[in-house]
C-alpha positions in Angstrom: 101.7 118.2 106.0 102.2 121.9 105.7 104.2 123.1 102.6 107.4 125.2 103.1 106.9 129.0 103.4 108.4 129.7 100.0 105.8 127.5 98.2 102.6 129.1 96.8 99.7 127.7 98.9 97.4 127.5 95.9 100.0 125.4 94.0 100.5 123.1 97.0 96.7 122.6 97.2 96.4 121.9 93.5 99.2 119.3 93.8 97.5 117.7 96.8 94.3 117.3 94.8 96.2 115.7 91.9 97.5 113.0 94.3 93.8 112.0 95.0 92.9 111.7 91.3 93.0 108.9 88.8 91.9 108.7 85.2 89.5 106.0 84.0 90.1 105.2 80.3 87.5 103.6 78.0 84.6 105.7 79.1 83.2 106.9 75.8 80.2 109.2 75.4 78.3 106.2 74.0 79.1 103.9 76.9 76.6 103.3 79.8 78.6 105.5 82.1 79.4 108.1 79.4 75.6 108.7 78.9 75.0 109.4 82.6 74.6 112.7 84.4 77.3 113.6 87.0 75.2 112.4 90.0 74.4 109.1 88.4 78.0 108.6 87.4 79.2 109.2 91.0 76.7 106.7 92.3 77.8 104.0 89.9 81.5 104.6 90.6 80.9 104.5 94.3 78.9 101.2 93.9 81.8 99.8 91.9 84.3 100.7 94.6 82.1 99.0 97.2 81.6 95.9 95.0 85.4 95.7 94.5 85.9 95.6 98.3 86.4 99.2 99.1 83.8 99.3 101.8 83.4 102.7 103.3 85.5 104.4 100.6 84.0 107.0 98.3 84.8 109.1 95.3 84.4 112.8 95.9 83.9 114.0 92.3 84.1 113.0 88.7 84.9 115.1 85.6 84.4 113.9 82.0 87.4 114.4 79.8 87.3 115.3 76.1 88.3 111.9 74.9 87.5 108.5 76.4 88.1 109.4 80.0 86.7 110.2 83.4 88.8 111.9 86.0 87.8 110.6 89.5 88.9 112.2 92.8 88.8 110.1 95.9 87.5 111.5 99.2 90.3 110.3 101.5 94.0 109.3 101.4 92.8 105.8 102.5 90.7 105.6 99.3 93.7 106.7 97.2 95.9 104.0 98.8 93.2 101.4 98.2 92.8 102.4 94.6 96.6 102.2 93.9 96.7 98.5 94.7 96.8 96.5 91.5 94.3 93.9 92.7 91.8 96.6 93.8 92.2 98.6 90.6 91.5 95.5 88.5 88.4 94.6 90.6 87.1 98.1 90.4 87.5 98.3 86.6 85.8 94.9 86.3 82.9 96.1 88.5 82.5 99.2 86.2 82.3 97.2 83.0 84.3 95.9 80.0 86.9 98.0 78.3 87.5 100.3 81.3 91.0 100.7 82.8 92.9 103.1 85.0 95.7 105.3 83.7 
């Protein structure tokens, strides 16, 4: 969907990216995931998505947050829709490990 002509395209793009993101809570720097490099983290998150039933869905990127968080961006709108289902969120968090939730 194309934004209206009066909207700044950079702002529209930024908002579009935000819609594809979610925040994992409970990922401390001392946790297994918190100690991994970015490429390893992406691999583990994508494995957890697959284990939770999101076959063919992938995370595009991850960014550690200052506190106990990991910002994850999904590759597709289908991945976002899948992740927003309560059952899928719960299965995904369980696949990642104890103490991890989605905000």
